[in-house]
C-alpha positions in Angstrom: 85.5 -21.3 6.3 82.7 -20.6 3.8 82.7 -18.4 1.2 80.0 -16.0 3.0 82.7 -15.9 6.0 85.7 -14.5 4.4 84.4 -10.7 4.8 81.8 -11.6 8.3 83.0 -11.0 11.8 81.6 -13.6 13.7 83.0 -12.8 17.0 85.1 -10.2 17.8 87.4 -9.4 21.1 86.1 -5.4 21.9 88.5 -4.3 24.0 86.3 -1.4 24.8 83.2 -3.0 26.1 81.0 -1.6 23.2 77.2 -1.8 24.5 74.9 -4.3 22.4 72.3 -1.4 21.0 69.1 -2.0 18.7 69.0 0.5 15.6 65.2 1.7 14.1 65.7 2.0 10.7 62.1 3.2 9.0 60.2 3.4 8.2 60.7 7.1 7.0 64.3 6.5 6.2 66.2 8.5 3.3 68.2 4.9 2.7 64.9 3.0 2.3 63.1 3.4 -0.8 59.6 1.9 0.3 58.1 2.2 3.5 59.7 -0.8 6.2 60.9 -1.1 9.6 64.3 -3.0 10.4 65.6 -2.8 13.7 69.1 -3.0 13.7 70.7 -5.3 16.7 74.5 -4.1 17.0 77.3 -4.3 18.7 79.0 -1.1 18.1 79.0 -1.1 14.3 78.5 -5.1 13.7 75.4 -6.3 12.8 74.1 -9.1 14.9 70.5 -9.6 13.6 68.0 -7.7 11.4 64.3 -8.3 12.4 62.0 -6.2 9.5 58.8 -5.2 10.6 56.0 -5.0 7.4 53.0 -3.5 7.1 53.4 0.3 6.9 52.4 0.4 3.1 49.6 -2.5 3.5 46.6 -1.2 1.5 44.5 -4.7 1.6 45.0 -5.0 -2.4 44.1 -8.5 -2.1 40.4 -7.6 -0.1 39.8 -4.9 -2.5 40.3 -7.2 -5.8 37.6 -9.2 -3.9 35.4 -6.1 -4.1 36.0 -4.7 -7.5 35.0 -5.8 -10.8 37.6 -7.6 -13.0 38.6 -4.3 -14.9 39.4 -2.2 -10.8 40.9 -5.5 -9.9 43.9 -4.9 -12.8 44.2 -1.0 -12.2 44.9 -2.4 -8.0 47.2 -5.0 -9.2 49.0 -3.2 -11.6 49.8 -1.0 -8.6 51.8 -3.4 -6.5 54.4 -3.6 -9.1 54.6 -0.2 -10.0 57.7 0.2 -11.8 56.8 -2.7 -14.2 53.0 -2.5 -13.9 52.3 -4.6 -17.3 53.2 -7.8 -15.2 49.8 -6.7 -13.3 47.3 -6.9 -16.3 49.7 -10.0 -17.7 48.5 -11.8 -14.4 44.8 -11.2 -14.5 44.5 -11.5 -18.2 46.5 -14.9 -18.4 44.3 -15.9 -15.6 40.5 -14.5 -16.8 42.0 -16.3 -20.6 42.5 -20.0 -18.8 39.3 -19.4 -16.9 37.4 -18.9 -19.9 39.1 -20.6 -23.0 40.3 -17.7 -24.2 43.2 -17.9 -27.4 45.8 -15.5 -27.4 47.0 -14.3 -31.9 50.4 -15.1 -31.9 51.3 -11.3 -32.6 49.4 -10.5 -29.4 51.9 -12.5 -27.5 54.9 -11.2 -29.2 53.9 -7.8 -28.8 53.1 -8.7 -24.4 56.7 -10.1 -24.9 58.1 -6.7 -26.3 56.0 -4.5 -23.6 57.0 -6.6 -20.7 61.1 -6.3 -21.6 60.2 -2.8 -21.8 58.8 -2.6 -18.3 61.8 -4.7 -17.1 64.1 -2.4 -18.3 61.9 1.1 -17.0 62.7 -1.1 -13.7 66.1 -2.0 -13.6 67.2 1.5 -14.6 64.9 3.1 -11.7 66.8 0.3 -9.2 70.6 1.3 -11.0 70.2 4.9 -9.7 68.9 3.9 -6.4 71.9 2.1 -6.2 74.1 5.2 -7.1 72.8 7.3 -4.4 72.5 4.3 -1.4 76.7 4.3 -2.4 77.2 7.8 -2.5 76.7 8.1 -6.1 74.6 11.3 -7.0 74.7 11.2 -10.7 73.6 7.4 -11.2 70.3 8.5 -10.5 70.5 11.1 -13.3 71.5 9.1 -16.1 68.6 6.8 -15.0 65.7 9.1 -15.1 67.0 10.3 -18.1 67.3 6.8 -19.7 63.6 5.4 -18.4 62.2 8.7 -19.6 62.0 7.5 -23.4 60.5 4.5 -21.7 57.2 5.9 -20.4 57.5 7.7 -23.4 56.8 5.0 -25.4 54.3 3.5 -22.7 52.4 6.2 -22.9 52.3 6.4 -26.6 50.8 2.8 -26.0 48.1 3.1 -23.3 47.7 6.8 -22.7 49.4 6.2 -19.0 53.5 6.7 -18.9 53.5 4.0 -15.9 49.8 2.0 -15.4 48.7 1.5 -18.7 46.2 -1.1 -19.5 47.7 -2.1 -23.0 47.8 -6.0 -22.1 44.2 -7.1 -21.8 41.9 -10.9 -22.3 42.7 -12.1 -25.5 45.7 -10.1 -26.6 46.4 -6.3 -26.5 43.8 -3.3 -27.0 45.1 -2.2 -29.7 48.0 -2.4 -32.2 50.8 -0.2 -31.9 51.2 3.3 -34.1 53.7 3.1 -36.5 55.7 5.5 -34.5 56.1 3.6 -32.0 58.7 1.4 -33.8 60.5 3.8 -35.2 61.2 5.6 -31.9 61.8 1.9 -29.9 64.2 1.2 -32.6 66.0 4.4 -32.6 66.7 4.5 -28.8 67.9 0.7 -28.8 71.6 1.1 -30.1 72.0 4.5 -28.3 70.5 2.8 -25.0 73.5 -0.1 -25.6 75.7 2.1 -25.5 75.2 4.0 -22.4 74.5 0.7 -20.5 78.3 -0.4 -20.9 79.3 3.3 -19.6 77.5 3.0 -16.9 78.7 -0.8 -16.0 82.2 0.7 -16.4 81.5 3.6 -14.2 80.9 0.9 -11.0 83.0 -2.2 -12.2 85.9 0.5 -12.3 85.5 1.9 -9.2 87.2 1.0 -6.4 84.8 2.5 -3.7 82.3 0.3 -5.2 83.8 -2.5 -5.5 85.1 -2.3 -2.0 81.7 -1.8 -0.7 80.5 -4.7 -2.5 82.5 -7.6 -3.0 81.8 -10.4 -0.7 79.5 -8.1 1.0 75.6 -9.7 1.5 76.6 -13.1 0.0 73.6 -15.5 -0.6 74.5 -19.3 -0.7 73.1 -21.4 -3.0 71.5 -24.1 -0.9 70.0 -20.5 1.5 68.3 -18.9 -1.7 66.6 -22.4 -3.0 65.3 -22.7 0.5 63.9 -19.6 1.1 61.9 -18.8 -1.9 64.8 -16.2 -3.6 64.3 -15.7 -7.2 64.7 -13.7 -10.0 68.0 -11.5 -10.2 68.9 -12.3 -6.6 68.6 -16.0 -7.0 70.5 -16.5 -10.6 73.1 -14.2 -8.8 73.7 -16.8 -6.5 74.2 -19.6 -9.1 70.5 -20.9 -9.0 70.0 -21.4 -12.6 66.1 -20.6 -12.9 64.3 -18.2 -15.3 60.2 -18.9 -15.6 60.6 -16.9 -19.7 62.8 -20.6 -20.0 61.4 -22.8 -17.7 57.9 -22.5 -18.4 57.7 -19.9 -21.6 54.6 -17.7 -21.7 53.3 -15.2 -24.1 55.9 -15.7 -26.8 59.0 -16.3 -24.9 59.2 -19.8 -26.4 59.8 -18.3 -29.7 62.7 -16.0 -28.2 66.7 -17.0 -27.7 67.9 -15.3 -24.7 70.9 -16.2 -22.4 70.0 -16.9 -18.1 72.8 -14.6 -16.6 74.2 -16.4 -13.6 76.8 -14.8 -10.5 79.2 -17.3 -9.3 79.2 -15.7 -5.4 75.8 -14.2 -4.6 77.5 -11.2 -3.0 75.8 -7.8 -3.9 78.9 -7.0 -6.8 77.0 -10.4 -8.1 73.7 -8.7 -8.4 74.8 -5.8 -9.7 76.1 -7.8 -12.8 73.7 -9.8 -13.0 70.9 -7.0 -13.7 72.9 -5.1 -16.2 73.6 -8.8 -18.1 69.6 -8.5 -17.9 69.2 -5.6 -19.3 71.0 -6.6 -22.1 69.2 -9.4 -23.1 65.9 -7.7 -22.4 67.0 -5.9 -25.5 67.9 -8.3 -27.4 64.4 -9.5 -26.6 62.4 -6.5 -27.7 64.8 -6.4 -31.3 63.4 -10.2 -32.1 60.0 -9.0 -30.9 60.4 -5.9 -33.5 61.7 -8.3 -36.0 58.8 -10.8 -35.8 56.2 -8.2 -35.6 57.4 -6.9 -38.8 57.2 -10.2 -40.2 54.2 -10.9 -42.6 53.5 -14.3 -41.4 52.2 -12.7 -37.9 49.4 -10.9 -39.8 48.9 -6.9 -40.9 47.9 -4.4 -37.8 44.5 -4.8 -36.3 43.0 -5.0 -33.0 44.5 -8.0 -31.5 42.3 -7.5 -28.1 39.3 -6.1 -26.1 39.9 -4.2 -22.9 38.4 -5.6 -19.9 34.5 -3.8 -20.0 34.4 -4.2 -23.9 31.2 -6.0 -24.2 32.5 -7.9 -27.4 34.8 -9.2 -24.8 31.7 -9.9 -22.2 29.6 -11.8 -25.2 32.6 -13.8 -26.4 33.0 -15.4 -23.0 29.1 -15.7 -21.8 28.7 -17.1 -25.1 30.2 -20.2 -24.4 27.7 -20.7 -21.9 25.0 -20.7 -25.1 23.9 -16.9 -23.5 23.4 -14.2 -25.5 24.3 -11.1 -22.9 23.0 -7.2 -23.9 25.7 -5.4 -25.2 24.7 -2.5 -23.2 22.7 -2.4 -19.6 19.2 0.0 -18.9 22.1 3.1 -18.2 23.2 2.7 -21.5 26.6 1.4 -20.7 29.0 -1.8 -21.8 27.8 -4.7 -19.0 30.5 -5.8 -16.9 32.2 -8.7 -18.1 31.5 -12.3 -16.0 34.3 -14.8 -16.1 33.3 -18.4 -15.3 33.3 -20.0 -12.4 36.9 -21.4 -11.4 40.7 -21.6 -10.3 43.5 -20.2 -12.0 47.3 -20.1 -11.1 49.7 -18.0 -13.5 52.8 -16.5 -12.9 55.5 -14.4 -15.0 59.0 -13.7 -14.3 59.1 -10.0 -13.1 62.1 -8.1 -12.8 62.0 -9.1 -9.3 61.7 -12.9 -9.6 58.6 -14.8 -9.6 55.4 -12.6 -10.0 52.6 -15.4 -9.1 48.7 -14.7 -9.1 46.1 -17.1 -8.0 42.5 -16.0 -8.6 38.9 -17.9 -7.6 36.0 -16.8 -9.4 32.6 -17.7 -8.2 30.9 -17.0 -12.3 30.3 -13.0 -10.6 31.4 -9.8 -12.3 34.6 -10.2 -10.1 37.1 -12.3 -8.5 36.0 -14.2 -5.0 39.8 -13.9 -4.1 42.8 -13.3 -5.1 46.2 -13.6 -3.8 49.3 -12.5 -5.1 52.9 -14.0 -4.7 55.4 -10.9 -4.6 59.3 -12.0 -4.7 59.9 -9.2 -2.8 58.1 -11.0 0.1 60.9 -13.5 0.2 63.9 -11.3 -0.2 62.7 -9.1 2.6 63.4 -11.5 4.9 66.4 -12.7 3.8 68.1 -9.4 5.5 68.9 -11.3 8.6 70.9 -13.8 6.9 72.8 -11.5 4.8 73.5 -8.9 6.9 74.6 -10.7 9.8 78.5 -9.8 10.6 78.8 -6.9 8.5 78.7 -3.5 8.9 75.7 -1.4 9.7 77.1 1.1 6.5 76.8 -2.4 4.3 73.3 -2.7 5.0 71.9 0.0 2.6 74.1 -1.8 0.1 72.6 -4.8 0.9 69.3 -3.4 0.7 69.8 -1.6 -2.2 71.0 -4.8 -4.0 67.8 -6.9 -3.4 66.0 -4.3 -5.2 62.9 -4.5 -2.5 59.3 -3.0 -3.9 57.3 -3.4 -0.4 54.4 -2.9 -2.7 54.6 -6.6 -3.3 54.8 -7.5 0.3 52.3 -5.5 1.5 49.2 -5.7 -0.9 
């Protein structure tokens, strides 16, 4: 008997002779946070099969990106990862830098890592609130929104937008944060540490939650690897992987952090791994703040340029010996042109490996774009994770995966 079968019921004798039924869950359902439909084949309360049907959110973002300029593409990509939109801006900026040969200053690299970790914290807090609703606890969602609000205000201070701020741009970041940003962030961190501890205790000491998550939705290590699981879902199944450590980007090679791993790969481990990740994210944010305060990284200065900046256009096209005009006939900044080529970049997003493949033909926008979203792979793990468990376990398992259908239905 394997670990995954301890609480599963592979086959049972039913004296009531209940019939096998198919229950359709979604696409509009209070326990599915995104439009997706699940066809549940069940023998009474026992799940026999889960078939995932996607497409209810499909917006054709990959095709739209090939019809937009680079700035429009950045805006679209941030909306596939709407809880941590900076990941989309980072991916496109990194692809442009790879194609154009742009170098990012060290100070900008630390600012990028800081912003990406704030996005991870914001996303995990939202997941924590949703998880509470799935198991019948209303209070956690109010806690999560309360703690997430200061993060959104901090991002607003950086870019003027709470969710989709274009702060990470090709060449670095758009501008130096104001002094008040650093002060408010340092004041928020110790308060958040204390509350994270109390929130984890609230669940870990709750017999109802432990009984509903322990050895429920077990994902075996080998199965996770073969089926493309990544991020907290894979790490909860003892898969030791993290792009921030294994293929460092931004300033992660300069930061010290632990990669938390689970033991059993169940819903409870996925819960614990994300809480440990939040603590590590706060540690990394503090390290970034300390590094940014150091004189060796330089003084406050503009460390990047916006996607529609004429200076960036001149810098990129200047590599080919051209001297482009700073303004077109309408008096507006000309759109940037990226050299022809292909680039593949990836980032350790809140849900796992988020990767972007870009093909440029030298025009004003990408010729082709493809996004690798971790939720696409995790969504199709549901059949394996739910078989043999009860219908009531479905939503606990679904919530533990932290599915974002915008990554899958792009």
